[in-house]
PDB file with SEQRES, HELIX, SHEET and CRYST1 records, atoms N, CA, C and O in Angstrom:
SEQRES   1 A   72  MET LEU THR LEU VAL ASN ARG LEU ARG THR ALA ALA HIS          
SEQRES   2 A   72  LEU ASP ARG LEU ARG ILE LEU GLY LEU CYS ALA HIS ALA          
SEQRES   3 A   72  ASP LEU THR VAL GLY GLU LEU ALA ASP ILE THR GLY LEU          
SEQRES   4 A   72  PRO ARG GLU GLN VAL ARG ARG HIS VAL ARG ARG LEU VAL          
SEQRES   5 A   72  ARG ALA ASN PHE LEU CYS CYS ASN GLU GLN ARG PRO GLN          
SEQRES   6 A   72  SER SER TYR HIS MET GLN ALA                                  
HELIX    1 AA1 LEU A    4  ALA A   11  1                                   8    
HELIX    2 AA2 LEU A   14  CYS A   23  1                                  10    
HELIX    3 AA3 VAL A   30  THR A   37  1                                   8    
HELIX    4 AA4 ARG A   41  ARG A   53  1                                  13    
SHEET    1 AA1 2 LEU A  57  ASN A  60  0                                        
SHEET    2 AA1 2 SER A  67  MET A  70 -1                                        
CRYST1    1.000    1.000    1.000  90.00  90.00  90.00 P 1           1          
ATOM      1  N   MET A   1     118.439  89.001  95.187  1.00  0.00           N  
ATOM      2  CA  MET A   1     117.616  88.812  96.375  1.00  0.00           C  
ATOM      3  C   MET A   1     117.336  90.175  97.008  1.00  0.00           C  
ATOM      4  O   MET A   1     118.242  90.982  97.219  1.00  0.00           O  
ATOM      5  N   LEU A   2     116.088  90.401  97.295  1.00  0.00           N  
ATOM      6  CA  LEU A   2     115.710  91.673  97.898  1.00  0.00           C  
ATOM      7  C   LEU A   2     116.009  91.666  99.387  1.00  0.00           C  
ATOM      8  O   LEU A   2     115.925  90.631 100.048  1.00  0.00           O  
ATOM      9  N   THR A   3     116.355  92.821  99.897  1.00  0.00           N  
ATOM     10  CA  THR A   3     116.580  92.923 101.332  1.00  0.00           C  
ATOM     11  C   THR A   3     115.241  92.848 102.050  1.00  0.00           C  
ATOM     12  O   THR A   3     114.185  93.028 101.443  1.00  0.00           O  
ATOM     13  N   LEU A   4     115.297  92.583 103.336  1.00  0.00           N  
ATOM     14  CA  LEU A   4     114.084  92.480 104.143  1.00  0.00           C  
ATOM     15  C   LEU A   4     113.266  93.766 104.073  1.00  0.00           C  
ATOM     16  O   LEU A   4     112.042  93.720 103.952  1.00  0.00           O  
ATOM     17  N   VAL A   5     113.935  94.905 104.149  1.00  0.00           N  
ATOM     18  CA  VAL A   5     113.232  96.190 104.101  1.00  0.00           C  
ATOM     19  C   VAL A   5     112.498  96.343 102.771  1.00  0.00           C  
ATOM     20  O   VAL A   5     111.345  96.773 102.746  1.00  0.00           O  
ATOM     21  N   ASN A   6     113.155  95.996 101.672  1.00  0.00           N  
ATOM     22  CA  ASN A   6     112.514  96.092 100.363  1.00  0.00           C  
ATOM     23  C   ASN A   6     111.343  95.126 100.244  1.00  0.00           C  
ATOM     24  O   ASN A   6     110.314  95.472  99.662  1.00  0.00           O  
ATOM     25  N   ARG A   7     111.484  93.928 100.785  1.00  0.00           N  
ATOM     26  CA  ARG A   7     110.382  92.953 100.749  1.00  0.00           C  
ATOM     27  C   ARG A   7     109.186  93.477 101.537  1.00  0.00           C  
ATOM     28  O   ARG A   7     108.044  93.378 101.087  1.00  0.00           O  
ATOM     29  N   LEU A   8     109.455  94.034 102.714  1.00  0.00           N  
ATOM     30  CA  LEU A   8     108.364  94.572 103.529  1.00  0.00           C  
ATOM     31  C   LEU A   8     107.702  95.768 102.848  1.00  0.00           C  
ATOM     32  O   LEU A   8     106.483  95.928 102.910  1.00  0.00           O  
ATOM     33  N   ARG A   9     108.499  96.596 102.206  1.00  0.00           N  
ATOM     34  CA  ARG A   9     107.963  97.744 101.476  1.00  0.00           C  
ATOM     35  C   ARG A   9     107.065  97.262 100.326  1.00  0.00           C  
ATOM     36  O   ARG A   9     106.017  97.850 100.056  1.00  0.00           O  
ATOM     37  N   THR A  10     107.484  96.202  99.665  1.00  0.00           N  
ATOM     38  CA  THR A  10     106.677  95.633  98.584  1.00  0.00           C  
ATOM     39  C   THR A  10     105.332  95.157  99.111  1.00  0.00           C  
ATOM     40  O   THR A  10     104.299  95.409  98.491  1.00  0.00           O  
ATOM     41  N   ALA A  11     105.336  94.477 100.237  1.00  0.00           N  
ATOM     42  CA  ALA A  11     104.104  93.920 100.802  1.00  0.00           C  
ATOM     43  C   ALA A  11     103.226  94.984 101.449  1.00  0.00           C  
ATOM     44  O   ALA A  11     102.036  94.747 101.657  1.00  0.00           O  
ATOM     45  N   ALA A  12     103.773  96.136 101.769  1.00  0.00           N  
ATOM     46  CA  ALA A  12     103.033  97.143 102.535  1.00  0.00           C  
ATOM     47  C   ALA A  12     101.984  97.893 101.713  1.00  0.00           C  
ATOM     48  O   ALA A  12     101.133  98.570 102.291  1.00  0.00           O  
ATOM     49  N   HIS A  13     102.019  97.794 100.419  1.00  0.00           N  
ATOM     50  CA  HIS A  13     101.045  98.482  99.566  1.00  0.00           C  
ATOM     51  C   HIS A  13      99.666  97.857  99.771  1.00  0.00           C  
ATOM     52  O   HIS A  13      99.543  96.633  99.787  1.00  0.00           O  
ATOM     53  N   LEU A  14      98.633  98.677  99.926  1.00  0.00           N  
ATOM     54  CA  LEU A  14      97.290  98.191 100.248  1.00  0.00           C  
ATOM     55  C   LEU A  14      96.763  97.187  99.218  1.00  0.00           C  
ATOM     56  O   LEU A  14      96.230  96.143  99.592  1.00  0.00           O  
ATOM     57  N   ASP A  15      96.908  97.493  97.934  1.00  0.00           N  
ATOM     58  CA  ASP A  15      96.414  96.571  96.904  1.00  0.00           C  
ATOM     59  C   ASP A  15      97.186  95.256  96.915  1.00  0.00           C  
ATOM     60  O   ASP A  15      96.600  94.191  96.722  1.00  0.00           O  
ATOM     61  N   ARG A  16      98.494  95.324  97.140  1.00  0.00           N  
ATOM     62  CA  ARG A  16      99.283  94.087  97.194  1.00  0.00           C  
ATOM     63  C   ARG A  16      98.924  93.264  98.424  1.00  0.00           C  
ATOM     64  O   ARG A  16      98.935  92.034  98.364  1.00  0.00           O  
ATOM     65  N   LEU A  17      98.606  93.920  99.539  1.00  0.00           N  
ATOM     66  CA  LEU A  17      98.151  93.185 100.727  1.00  0.00           C  
ATOM     67  C   LEU A  17      96.848  92.451 100.435  1.00  0.00           C  
ATOM     68  O   LEU A  17      96.673  91.308 100.858  1.00  0.00           O  
ATOM     69  N   ARG A  18      95.939  93.093  99.721  1.00  0.00           N  
ATOM     70  CA  ARG A  18      94.680  92.435  99.341  1.00  0.00           C  
ATOM     71  C   ARG A  18      94.954  91.223  98.462  1.00  0.00           C  
ATOM     72  O   ARG A  18      94.360  90.163  98.658  1.00  0.00           O  
ATOM     73  N   ILE A  19      95.852  91.377  97.496  1.00  0.00           N  
ATOM     74  CA  ILE A  19      96.194  90.272  96.598  1.00  0.00           C  
ATOM     75  C   ILE A  19      96.822  89.132  97.385  1.00  0.00           C  
ATOM     76  O   ILE A  19      96.493  87.968  97.154  1.00  0.00           O  
ATOM     77  N   LEU A  20      97.715  89.446  98.307  1.00  0.00           N  
ATOM     78  CA  LEU A  20      98.320  88.402  99.148  1.00  0.00           C  
ATOM     79  C   LEU A  20      97.261  87.665  99.952  1.00  0.00           C  
ATOM     80  O   LEU A  20      97.286  86.437 100.041  1.00  0.00           O  
ATOM     81  N   GLY A  21      96.336  88.405 100.533  1.00  0.00           N  
ATOM     82  CA  GLY A  21      95.276  87.780 101.318  1.00  0.00           C  
ATOM     83  C   GLY A  21      94.428  86.841 100.480  1.00  0.00           C  
ATOM     84  O   GLY A  21      94.078  85.750 100.930  1.00  0.00           O  
ATOM     85  N   LEU A  22      94.096  87.256  99.270  1.00  0.00           N  
ATOM     86  CA  LEU A  22      93.296  86.411  98.385  1.00  0.00           C  
ATOM     87  C   LEU A  22      94.067  85.166  97.956  1.00  0.00           C  
ATOM     88  O   LEU A  22      93.511  84.069  97.909  1.00  0.00           O  
ATOM     89  N   CYS A  23      95.348  85.343  97.644  1.00  0.00           N  
ATOM     90  CA  CYS A  23      96.166  84.217  97.179  1.00  0.00           C  
ATOM     91  C   CYS A  23      96.570  83.281  98.311  1.00  0.00           C  
ATOM     92  O   CYS A  23      97.083  82.192  98.057  1.00  0.00           O  
ATOM     93  N   ALA A  24      96.347  83.687  99.546  1.00  0.00           N  
ATOM     94  CA  ALA A  24      96.620  82.800 100.680  1.00  0.00           C  
ATOM     95  C   ALA A  24      95.568  81.704 100.765  1.00  0.00           C  
ATOM     96  O   ALA A  24      95.794  80.674 101.401  1.00  0.00           O  
ATOM     97  N   HIS A  25      94.414  81.918 100.128  1.00  0.00           N  
ATOM     98  CA  HIS A  25      93.301  80.974 100.243  1.00  0.00           C  
ATOM     99  C   HIS A  25      93.039  80.171  98.977  1.00  0.00           C  
ATOM    100  O   HIS A  25      92.355  79.149  99.030  1.00  0.00           O  
ATOM    101  N   ALA A  26      93.572  80.615  97.832  1.00  0.00           N  
ATOM    102  CA  ALA A  26      93.282  79.921  96.576  1.00  0.00           C  
ATOM    103  C   ALA A  26      94.290  80.313  95.508  1.00  0.00           C  
ATOM    104  O   ALA A  26      94.905  81.377  95.579  1.00  0.00           O  
ATOM    105  N   ASP A  27      94.453  79.438  94.510  1.00  0.00           N  
ATOM    106  CA  ASP A  27      95.213  79.787  93.315  1.00  0.00           C  
ATOM    107  C   ASP A  27      94.308  80.662  92.455  1.00  0.00           C  
ATOM    108  O   ASP A  27      93.199  80.255  92.109  1.00  0.00           O  
ATOM    109  N   LEU A  28      94.769  81.849  92.112  1.00  0.00           N  
ATOM    110  CA  LEU A  28      93.952  82.782  91.336  1.00  0.00           C  
ATOM    111  C   LEU A  28      94.746  83.332  90.163  1.00  0.00           C  
ATOM    112  O   LEU A  28      95.949  83.568  90.277  1.00  0.00           O  
ATOM    113  N   THR A  29      94.077  83.534  89.044  1.00  0.00           N  
ATOM    114  CA  THR A  29      94.704  84.146  87.878  1.00  0.00           C  
ATOM    115  C   THR A  29      94.658  85.664  88.022  1.00  0.00           C  
ATOM    116  O   THR A  29      93.968  86.201  88.888  1.00  0.00           O  
ATOM    117  N   VAL A  30      95.401  86.337  87.162  1.00  0.00           N  
ATOM    118  CA  VAL A  30      95.372  87.800  87.155  1.00  0.00           C  
ATOM    119  C   VAL A  30      93.949  88.285  86.879  1.00  0.00           C  
ATOM    120  O   VAL A  30      93.486  89.238  87.506  1.00  0.00           O  
ATOM    121  N   GLY A  31      93.262  87.636  85.951  1.00  0.00           N  
ATOM    122  CA  GLY A  31      91.887  88.018  85.636  1.00  0.00           C  
ATOM    123  C   GLY A  31      90.952  87.857  86.822  1.00  0.00           C  
ATOM    124  O   GLY A  31      90.118  88.722  87.087  1.00  0.00           O  
ATOM    125  N   GLU A  32      91.094  86.746  87.534  1.00  0.00           N  
ATOM    126  CA  GLU A  32      90.267  86.522  88.722  1.00  0.00           C  
ATOM    127  C   GLU A  32      90.556  87.561  89.795  1.00  0.00           C  
ATOM    128  O   GLU A  32      89.640  88.081  90.433  1.00  0.00           O  
ATOM    129  N   LEU A  33      91.845  87.862  89.991  1.00  0.00           N  
ATOM    130  CA  LEU A  33      92.216  88.876  90.977  1.00  0.00           C  
ATOM    131  C   LEU A  33      91.662  90.244  90.586  1.00  0.00           C  
ATOM    132  O   LEU A  33      91.195  90.995  91.443  1.00  0.00           O  
ATOM    133  N   ALA A  34      91.713  90.566  89.297  1.00  0.00           N  
ATOM    134  CA  ALA A  34      91.176  91.845  88.826  1.00  0.00           C  
ATOM    135  C   ALA A  34      89.666  91.912  89.056  1.00  0.00           C  
ATOM    136  O   ALA A  34      89.146  92.939  89.492  1.00  0.00           O  
ATOM    137  N   ASP A  35      88.970  90.820  88.763  1.00  0.00           N  
ATOM    138  CA  ASP A  35      87.512  90.793  88.972  1.00  0.00           C  
ATOM    139  C   ASP A  35      87.157  90.963  90.447  1.00  0.00           C  
ATOM    140  O   ASP A  35      86.236  91.708  90.785  1.00  0.00           O  
ATOM    141  N   ILE A  36      87.877  90.282  91.312  1.00  0.00           N  
ATOM    142  CA  ILE A  36      87.579  90.328  92.748  1.00  0.00           C  
ATOM    143  C   ILE A  36      87.900  91.699  93.338  1.00  0.00           C  
ATOM    144  O   ILE A  36      87.116  92.249  94.113  1.00  0.00           O  
ATOM    145  N   THR A  37      89.058  92.247  92.966  1.00  0.00           N  
ATOM    146  CA  THR A  37      89.505  93.512  93.565  1.00  0.00           C  
ATOM    147  C   THR A  37      88.921  94.743  92.881  1.00  0.00           C  
ATOM    148  O   THR A  37      88.867  95.819  93.476  1.00  0.00           O  
ATOM    149  N   GLY A  38      88.484  94.585  91.633  1.00  0.00           N  
ATOM    150  CA  GLY A  38      87.997  95.735  90.875  1.00  0.00           C  
ATOM    151  C   GLY A  38      89.113  96.579  90.281  1.00  0.00           C  
ATOM    152  O   GLY A  38      88.859  97.655  89.740  1.00  0.00           O  
ATOM    153  N   LEU A  39      90.343  96.099  90.378  1.00  0.00           N  
ATOM    154  CA  LEU A  39      91.491  96.815  89.816  1.00  0.00           C  
ATOM    155  C   LEU A  39      91.668  96.437  88.346  1.00  0.00           C  
ATOM    156  O   LEU A  39      91.295  95.334  87.948  1.00  0.00           O  
ATOM    157  N   PRO A  40      92.231  97.334  87.533  1.00  0.00           N  
ATOM    158  CA  PRO A  40      92.518  96.986  86.138  1.00  0.00           C  
ATOM    159  C   PRO A  40      93.522  95.828  86.060  1.00  0.00           C  
ATOM    160  O   PRO A  40      94.422  95.719  86.892  1.00  0.00           O  
ATOM    161  N   ARG A  41      93.356  94.973  85.057  1.00  0.00           N  
ATOM    162  CA  ARG A  41      94.230  93.797  84.916  1.00  0.00           C  
ATOM    163  C   ARG A  41      95.712  94.169  84.869  1.00  0.00           C  
ATOM    164  O   ARG A  41      96.540  93.512  85.500  1.00  0.00           O  
ATOM    165  N   GLU A  42      96.041  95.218  84.124  1.00  0.00           N  
ATOM    166  CA  GLU A  42      97.459  95.596  84.011  1.00  0.00           C  
ATOM    167  C   GLU A  42      98.028  95.997  85.366  1.00  0.00           C  
ATOM    168  O   GLU A  42      99.181  95.692  85.670  1.00  0.00           O  
ATOM    169  N   GLN A  43      97.240  96.668  86.167  1.00  0.00           N  
ATOM    170  CA  GLN A  43      97.695  97.048  87.513  1.00  0.00           C  
ATOM    171  C   GLN A  43      97.889  95.799  88.374  1.00  0.00           C  
ATOM    172  O   GLN A  43      98.880  95.690  89.096  1.00  0.00           O  
ATOM    173  N   VAL A  44      96.951  94.865  88.300  1.00  0.00           N  
ATOM    174  CA  VAL A  44      97.084  93.608  89.049  1.00  0.00           C  
ATOM    175  C   VAL A  44      98.322  92.859  88.572  1.00  0.00           C  
ATOM    176  O   VAL A  44      99.079  92.324  89.383  1.00  0.00           O  
ATOM    177  N   ARG A  45      98.528  92.820  87.264  1.00  0.00           N  
ATOM    178  CA  ARG A  45      99.695  92.128  86.696  1.00  0.00           C  
ATOM    179  C   ARG A  45     100.998  92.710  87.260  1.00  0.00           C  
ATOM    180  O   ARG A  45     101.911  91.965  87.616  1.00  0.00           O  
ATOM    181  N   ARG A  46     101.076  94.038  87.338  1.00  0.00           N  
ATOM    182  CA  ARG A  46     102.288  94.679  87.892  1.00  0.00           C  
ATOM    183  C   ARG A  46     102.473  94.326  89.360  1.00  0.00           C  
ATOM    184  O   ARG A  46     103.589  94.029  89.789  1.00  0.00           O  
ATOM    185  N   HIS A  47     101.386  94.355  90.140  1.00  0.00           N  
ATOM    186  CA  HIS A  47     101.476  94.001  91.557  1.00  0.00           C  
ATOM    187  C   HIS A  47     101.915  92.547  91.728  1.00  0.00           C  
ATOM    188  O   HIS A  47     102.770  92.245  92.560  1.00  0.00           O  
ATOM    189  N   VAL A  48     101.330  91.657  90.944  1.00  0.00           N  
ATOM    190  CA  VAL A  48     101.675  90.232  91.034  1.00  0.00           C  
ATOM    191  C   VAL A  48     103.143  90.021  90.684  1.00  0.00           C  
ATOM    192  O   VAL A  48     103.838  89.262  91.359  1.00  0.00           O  
ATOM    193  N   ARG A  49     103.619  90.688  89.634  1.00  0.00           N  
ATOM    194  CA  ARG A  49     105.036  90.569  89.261  1.00  0.00           C  
ATOM    195  C   ARG A  49     105.951  90.972  90.413  1.00  0.00           C  
ATOM    196  O   ARG A  49     106.937  90.291  90.698  1.00  0.00           O  
ATOM    197  N   ARG A  50     105.625  92.071  91.068  1.00  0.00           N  
ATOM    198  CA  ARG A  50     106.446  92.524  92.207  1.00  0.00           C  
ATOM    199  C   ARG A  50     106.398  91.520  93.345  1.00  0.00           C  
ATOM    200  O   ARG A  50     107.418  91.258  93.984  1.00  0.00           O  
ATOM    201  N   LEU A  51     105.223  90.953  93.608  1.00  0.00           N  
ATOM    202  CA  LEU A  51     105.084  89.980  94.697  1.00  0.00           C  
ATOM    203  C   LEU A  51     105.811  88.675  94.379  1.00  0.00           C  
ATOM    204  O   LEU A  51     106.344  88.033  95.284  1.00  0.00           O  
ATOM    205  N   VAL A  52     105.839  88.278  93.120  1.00  0.00           N  
ATOM    206  CA  VAL A  52     106.594  87.081  92.719  1.00  0.00           C  
ATOM    207  C   VAL A  52     108.089  87.349  92.871  1.00  0.00           C  
ATOM    208  O   VAL A  52     108.821  86.517  93.408  1.00  0.00           O  
ATOM    209  N   ARG A  53     108.541  88.511  92.399  1.00  0.00           N  
ATOM    210  CA  ARG A  53     109.971  88.860  92.521  1.00  0.00           C  
ATOM    211  C   ARG A  53     110.426  88.909  93.972  1.00  0.00           C  
ATOM    212  O   ARG A  53     111.570  88.573  94.277  1.00  0.00           O  
ATOM    213  N   ALA A  54     109.538  89.326  94.866  1.00  0.00           N  
ATOM    214  CA  ALA A  54     109.875  89.421  96.292  1.00  0.00           C  
ATOM    215  C   ALA A  54     109.633  88.096  97.024  1.00  0.00           C  
ATOM    216  O   ALA A  54     109.751  88.028  98.247  1.00  0.00           O  
ATOM    217  N   ASN A  55     109.295  87.047  96.270  1.00  0.00           N  
ATOM    218  CA  ASN A  55     109.074  85.699  96.826  1.00  0.00           C  
ATOM    219  C   ASN A  55     107.895  85.617  97.791  1.00  0.00           C  
ATOM    220  O   ASN A  55     107.908  84.812  98.723  1.00  0.00           O  
ATOM    221  N   PHE A  56     106.879  86.447  97.572  1.00  0.00           N  
ATOM    222  CA  PHE A  56     105.649  86.331  98.352  1.00  0.00           C  
ATOM    223  C   PHE A  56     104.657  85.411  97.654  1.00  0.00           C  
ATOM    224  O   PHE A  56     103.895  84.701  98.311  1.00  0.00           O  
ATOM    225  N   LEU A  57     104.663  85.423  96.319  1.00  0.00           N  
ATOM    226  CA  LEU A  57     103.754  84.586  95.541  1.00  0.00           C  
ATOM    227  C   LEU A  57     104.535  83.620  94.668  1.00  0.00           C  
ATOM    228  O   LEU A  57     105.657  83.901  94.247  1.00  0.00           O  
ATOM    229  N   CYS A  58     103.912  82.466  94.405  1.00  0.00           N  
ATOM    230  CA  CYS A  58     104.444  81.472  93.472  1.00  0.00           C  
ATOM    231  C   CYS A  58     103.502  81.387  92.284  1.00  0.00           C  
ATOM    232  O   CYS A  58     102.298  81.610  92.415  1.00  0.00           O  
ATOM    233  N   CYS A  59     104.055  81.067  91.136  1.00  0.00           N  
ATOM    234  CA  CYS A  59     103.265  80.930  89.918  1.00  0.00           C  
ATOM    235  C   CYS A  59     103.013  79.453  89.642  1.00  0.00           C  
ATOM    236  O   CYS A  59     103.936  78.640  89.698  1.00  0.00           O  
ATOM    237  N   ASN A  60     101.760  79.107  89.344  1.00  0.00           N  
ATOM    238  CA  ASN A  60     101.377  77.756  88.964  1.00  0.00           C  
ATOM    239  C   ASN A  60     101.022  77.798  87.484  1.00  0.00           C  
ATOM    240  O   ASN A  60      99.981  78.336  87.108  1.00  0.00           O  
ATOM    241  N   GLU A  61     101.882  77.232  86.644  1.00  0.00           N  
ATOM    242  CA  GLU A  61     101.670  77.302  85.199  1.00  0.00           C  
ATOM    243  C   GLU A  61     101.013  76.047  84.650  1.00  0.00           C  
ATOM    244  O   GLU A  61     101.095  75.802  83.447  1.00  0.00           O  
ATOM    245  N   GLN A  62     100.365  75.244  85.483  1.00  0.00           N  
ATOM    246  CA  GLN A  62      99.736  74.009  85.027  1.00  0.00           C  
ATOM    247  C   GLN A  62      98.346  74.253  84.453  1.00  0.00           C  
ATOM    248  O   GLN A  62      97.832  73.418  83.708  1.00  0.00           O  
ATOM    249  N   ARG A  63      97.739  75.367  84.783  1.00  0.00           N  
ATOM    250  CA  ARG A  63      96.426  75.696  84.240  1.00  0.00           C  
ATOM    251  C   ARG A  63      96.609  76.339  82.866  1.00  0.00           C  
ATOM    252  O   ARG A  63      97.722  76.726  82.511  1.00  0.00           O  
ATOM    253  N   PRO A  64      95.528  76.457  82.089  1.00  0.00           N  
ATOM    254  CA  PRO A  64      95.654  77.162  80.798  1.00  0.00           C  
ATOM    255  C   PRO A  64      96.213  78.576  80.968  1.00  0.00           C  
ATOM    256  O   PRO A  64      96.954  79.063  80.114  1.00  0.00           O  
ATOM    257  N   GLN A  65      95.851  79.230  82.077  1.00  0.00           N  
ATOM    258  CA  GLN A  65      96.424  80.537  82.403  1.00  0.00           C  
ATOM    259  C   GLN A  65      97.208  80.377  83.693  1.00  0.00           C  
ATOM    260  O   GLN A  65      96.849  79.569  84.550  1.00  0.00           O  
ATOM    261  N   SER A  66      98.267  81.140  83.827  1.00  0.00           N  
ATOM    262  CA  SER A  66      99.040  81.078  85.068  1.00  0.00           C  
ATOM    263  C   SER A  66      98.180  81.520  86.239  1.00  0.00           C  
ATOM    264  O   SER A  66      97.412  82.477  86.137  1.00  0.00           O  
ATOM    265  N   SER A  67      98.318  80.816  87.345  1.00  0.00           N  
ATOM    266  CA  SER A  67      97.636  81.224  88.570  1.00  0.00           C  
ATOM    267  C   SER A  67      98.690  81.426  89.641  1.00  0.00           C  
ATOM    268  O   SER A  67      99.820  80.954  89.515  1.00  0.00           O  
ATOM    269  N   TYR A  68      98.317  82.122  90.684  1.00  0.00           N  
ATOM    270  CA  TYR A  68      99.265  82.504  91.720  1.00  0.00           C  
ATOM    271  C   TYR A  68      98.727  82.130  93.089  1.00  0.00           C  
ATOM    272  O   TYR A  68      97.526  82.207  93.349  1.00  0.00           O  
ATOM    273  N   HIS A  69      99.641  81.725  93.956  1.00  0.00           N  
ATOM    274  CA  HIS A  69      99.280  81.410  95.335  1.00  0.00           C  
ATOM    275  C   HIS A  69     100.395  81.901  96.245  1.00  0.00           C  
ATOM    276  O   HIS A  69     101.514  82.153  95.799  1.00  0.00           O  
ATOM    277  N   MET A  70     100.079  82.030  97.505  1.00  0.00           N  
ATOM    278  CA  MET A  70     101.049  82.549  98.459  1.00  0.00           C  
ATOM    279  C   MET A  70     102.165  81.538  98.673  1.00  0.00           C  
ATOM    280  O   MET A  70     101.916  80.338  98.795  1.00  0.00           O  
ATOM    281  N   GLN A  71     103.388  82.029  98.718  1.00  0.00           N  
ATOM    282  CA  GLN A  71     104.574  81.204  98.950  1.00  0.00           C  
ATOM    283  C   GLN A  71     104.492  80.573 100.330  1.00  0.00           C  
ATOM    284  O   GLN A  71     104.173  81.252 101.306  1.00  0.00           O  
ATOM    285  N   ALA A  72     104.777  79.286 100.420  1.00  0.00           N  
ATOM    286  CA  ALA A  72     104.735  78.588 101.721  1.00  0.00           C  
ATOM    287  C   ALA A  72     105.952  78.894 102.556  1.00  0.00           C  
ATOM    288  O   ALA A  72     106.077  78.392 103.673  1.00  0.00           O  
TER     289      ALA A  72                                                      
END                                                                             
């Protein structure tokens, strides 16, 4: 479990804040997030992994591709 300071540090990155904002409104795949943000897929994938580990995002594996949404 990450400490509060580490969780806040994870969320404080500008690109991760954008991803959180987008995932607060819809389930989005890494590809969709990359298209919307203009970031490379691998970079989005790394950001999403960090946000999932910090319990900011949840993974929905019911679609053909995993999608992500903000943790309730």
